[in-house]
C-alpha positions, 0 to 999 in steps of 0.5 A: 125687555121694557116694551114702549112708552108713551111720554109727555113734556110738561115744559121741565121734564119728560113724564111717563103717561102709559106704559105699553107691552112691558116685558117685550122687546120693541124693535120698531114701530110705525103709525099708519094714516088712521093713527094707529101704531104697528110695533114689532117685537123680537120676542113675540111678533106684531102688535098694533094699537088702535084707538088706544087697544092693543091687539096682537096682530101676528104671531112671529116665530122667528125674530124680525129683522126688518119692517117697513110699511107703505100705504096699507101694506106692511112688509116684514122680513124674519131672520129664518128668511120668511118675508110677508106682506099683510093689508093692514086695512084688512088684517090679512096677509096677502103674500108670503116668500121663503128667501134664502137666508136671513132678510137684511132689508126691504125697500119699497119703490114709488111704483110699489114693486119692492126690493128684499136684501138677503143672501140675494137680492130679489125685485118684486113687482107690484102684483107679488111676482119675483121679477129678477134675483141678483147674487152679488156674492155678498150680503147687504145691509141695506137698500135705499132710493138712489137717483132716476130709479137707481138703488144705493147698496150699503156692503159690508166692504163698500157703498155702491150704486146700481141702476140695472141691479147687474152692475155696480159703481163703488162709490166709497170703500169701507163699511157704511151702515146707512145711506140716502140722497138728500132732497138736493141729490147730496149723498148723505152717509 
């Protein structure tokens, strides 16, 4: 519950330069192309820092469970299943969807379509239309970019790969919380 600290290395030690959002539990943050910092908290929603001023962006009643950004869009998933997309340049909500269950992960693809993992996986196109819903009968921890448009699925009992969100190929049995393909297409987990 100690907010976020701006630190400076003086050559021998770190020193606190600024202490922001004292009393809040910060869950994640993102620096946008305008050098503004977007901060999610588990207790009081979303804040952003613009030119050293802090502004509350969106009061959230549920805990934020995932948060990602691409371009000017901010994607927020909550433990109550709410999925919101905000345009950071206008501060307007451009999309809202109520998923079944807790939002586990949001993955935005190169073409701006995006996948949301909750009790099922949902694929939305870049225009926010629900294109496909897949129920693999288990929850996912993490979705990440695969090779040639495929998706890595970090599942409670295995790491799997899919190209079509219908069939999966099990890569590794056991719990894997995070995985990705590096620049040479090697699997890192």
